[in-house]
C-alpha positions as CSV (number, residue, x, y, z in Angstrom):
1,M,141.3,-22.4,89.6
2,N,144.1,-23.1,92.1
3,K,144.3,-25.9,94.5
4,N,143.1,-23.9,97.5
5,D,140.2,-22.4,95.5
6,Y,139.2,-25.9,94.4
7,K,139.3,-27.1,98.1
8,D,137.3,-24.3,99.2
9,H,134.7,-24.8,96.4
10,M,134.4,-28.5,97.2
11,G,134.0,-27.7,100.9
12,D,131.2,-25.4,100.0
13,L,129.5,-27.9,97.8
14,L,129.8,-30.7,100.5
15,S,128.3,-28.4,103.1
16,K,125.3,-27.5,100.7
17,N,124.7,-31.2,100.0
18,A,124.7,-31.9,103.7
19,R,122.2,-29.1,104.3
20,L,120.0,-30.2,101.4
21,Q,120.0,-33.8,102.7
22,E,118.9,-32.6,106.1
23,E,116.1,-30.5,104.5
24,N,115.1,-33.5,102.4
25,T,114.8,-35.6,105.5
26,K,112.7,-33.1,107.4
27,L,110.4,-32.8,104.4
28,R,110.0,-36.6,104.0
29,I,109.1,-36.8,107.8
30,A,106.5,-33.9,107.3
31,L,105.0,-35.8,104.3
32,C,104.8,-39.0,106.2
33,N,103.0,-37.2,109.2
34,L,100.6,-35.5,106.7
35,R,99.8,-39.0,105.2
36,D,99.3,-40.4,108.5
37,N,96.9,-37.6,109.5
38,Y,95.0,-38.0,106.3
39,L,94.6,-41.8,106.8
40,N,93.6,-41.2,110.4
41,M,90.9,-38.9,109.3
42,G,89.5,-41.7,107.1
43,G,91.1,-40.7,103.9
44,D,91.2,-43.2,101.0
45,P,94.7,-44.6,100.7
46,N,94.3,-45.2,97.1
47,Q,93.9,-41.4,96.6
48,L,97.5,-40.9,97.8
49,E,98.9,-43.1,94.9
50,L,97.5,-41.1,92.0
51,F,101.0,-39.9,90.9
52,D,104.3,-41.6,90.1
53,K,106.4,-40.4,93.2
54,D,109.6,-40.6,91.1
55,N,108.3,-38.3,88.3
56,P,107.4,-34.9,89.7
57,S,107.1,-33.3,86.3
58,Q,103.7,-34.8,86.0
59,L,102.3,-32.8,88.9
60,N,100.4,-29.6,88.4
61,I,100.7,-26.8,90.8
62,F,97.9,-24.2,91.1
63,E,98.6,-20.7,92.5
64,S,96.5,-17.6,93.2
65,P,98.5,-14.5,94.0
66,D,95.3,-12.6,94.7
67,G,93.6,-14.8,97.2
68,G,91.6,-16.9,94.6
69,K,90.4,-14.2,92.1
70,T,92.9,-15.3,89.6
71,I,94.1,-18.9,89.4
72,Y,97.3,-19.9,87.5
73,G,98.5,-23.5,86.8
74,R,102.0,-24.8,86.0
75,R,103.8,-28.1,86.0
76,A,106.0,-28.8,89.0
77,L,109.5,-27.4,88.8
78,E,108.5,-25.1,85.7
79,Y,108.4,-21.7,87.5
80,D,108.5,-19.7,84.3
81,K,105.7,-21.5,82.3
82,R,102.5,-20.8,84.2
83,T,99.0,-20.6,82.5
84,K,96.1,-18.5,83.6
85,I,93.2,-20.9,84.5
86,S,90.5,-18.5,85.6
87,G,90.0,-14.8,86.7
């Protein structure tokens, strides 16, 4: 890789990093708004603290591609390892 290619590559990475940081900020704001709405509706604040926020791998995601007839479960960030739960 020559010097100009390296500069272009680094510029692309920095630009992508800036976009990701902006998206992360928007998601954090949305999450705070959802939390506030949940609490304003009388939700239990202890219910929000069930998971370690610094360890997303412990979270389970449930998906249904057919509107609820078949349900699959997978761990967060593990897109290729889903298990059929029902259906």
